[in-house]
N, C-alpha and C positions, 0 to 999 in steps of 0.2 A: 648357612646363608640366611639372613633375615628376610621376612616376608616382603618388606617394602622394597628391597632390592629386586626381588622377583617381579614385583609390580612395575617397577621402573623399566625392567628389561622387557616385560611382556606388553607394556602399554603401546609402544609404536606399532608393532605388528598387528595388534588387535584393532587399533584405530585404522590402519591401512586396510585390513580385511573388512571392517565395517563400511569404510568408504567405497570399496569395490562392490560390496553387496548392494549398497544403496544406489550406485551407478547402474548396476544390472537391473534393479527394480525400476529405476527411472527409464531405462531403455524399453522396458515392457509397458511403461505408461502407468505404473501403479503408484509412484511417488514422484514428487518434485524435489530434486536434491541440489545439483549444481549446474547442470547444463541447460535444462528447460525451465521456462517460467510458466506459471499457471495461466490458463486462458483468461481473457478479460471478463467473461461471464462467470468463470469459476465453476467448479464442480460441487457436488454435494459435500464431498469430504473437505474441500477447501473452504466452503462457507461454514461448515461445522467447526473447523479449526479456527477460523476467523472469529466466530461467535465466542468460542471458548477463550481465545486470546483477549477479546474485548471485555469479557467478564473478569478476567484475572488481572489485566494490566490497565491501570487508570489512564496512562498516556494513550494507549490504543483506543480506549473508550472515548476519550476526548476527541481524538481524530475522527472516529466514526460519527460521533454526534455532530461535529462541525461539518462534515461532508453532508449529512442529512439536512442540517440547518441551511447550508448553502443551496441545496436543491429546492427547499421550500421557499426561501427568501429571494430567489433569483429574480432580478428585474428583467422584464420582457417588454420591449417597446410595443409589440403587437397587442399586448394585453393592457395598454394604457399607461405603462410606466414612463416617467419623464425621460427625455433624451439627455444623456449625460453631457453632451457637448461634442465638439469636434476635436479630435486628438490627431495632430500631425506629428508622427514619430520622426520623420525625416528632418523637419525644421526644429523640433523640440518645443513646439508651441501648443497650447491648449486654448481653445476658444469656448467660453462659457457665456451664454446669453441668458439674462434674467427674463422671466415671463413678465408681461406687462401687468402693472398694478391695477386693480379694479377700483 
């Protein structure tokens, strides 16, 4: 029997065994596999994996940079940012008032 037939026969049980092992590790809190999501703050392992993914994946790097940029460029009214206007979602209208010209 050729080796590739053995691989086709052995692959499903091996994948099932790996899935069950990862679920067991997840139950003990060692990995995040299918059932649980990482905490919002993330752990040290999660942040390390996120940094590695950011370095290797250009799309992930772009998302991370955009999140950081949004935090820096956030308009805050209490800090003197202009008020964007009144938005009434129920009526579908937006009221924008221009500041008086000097």
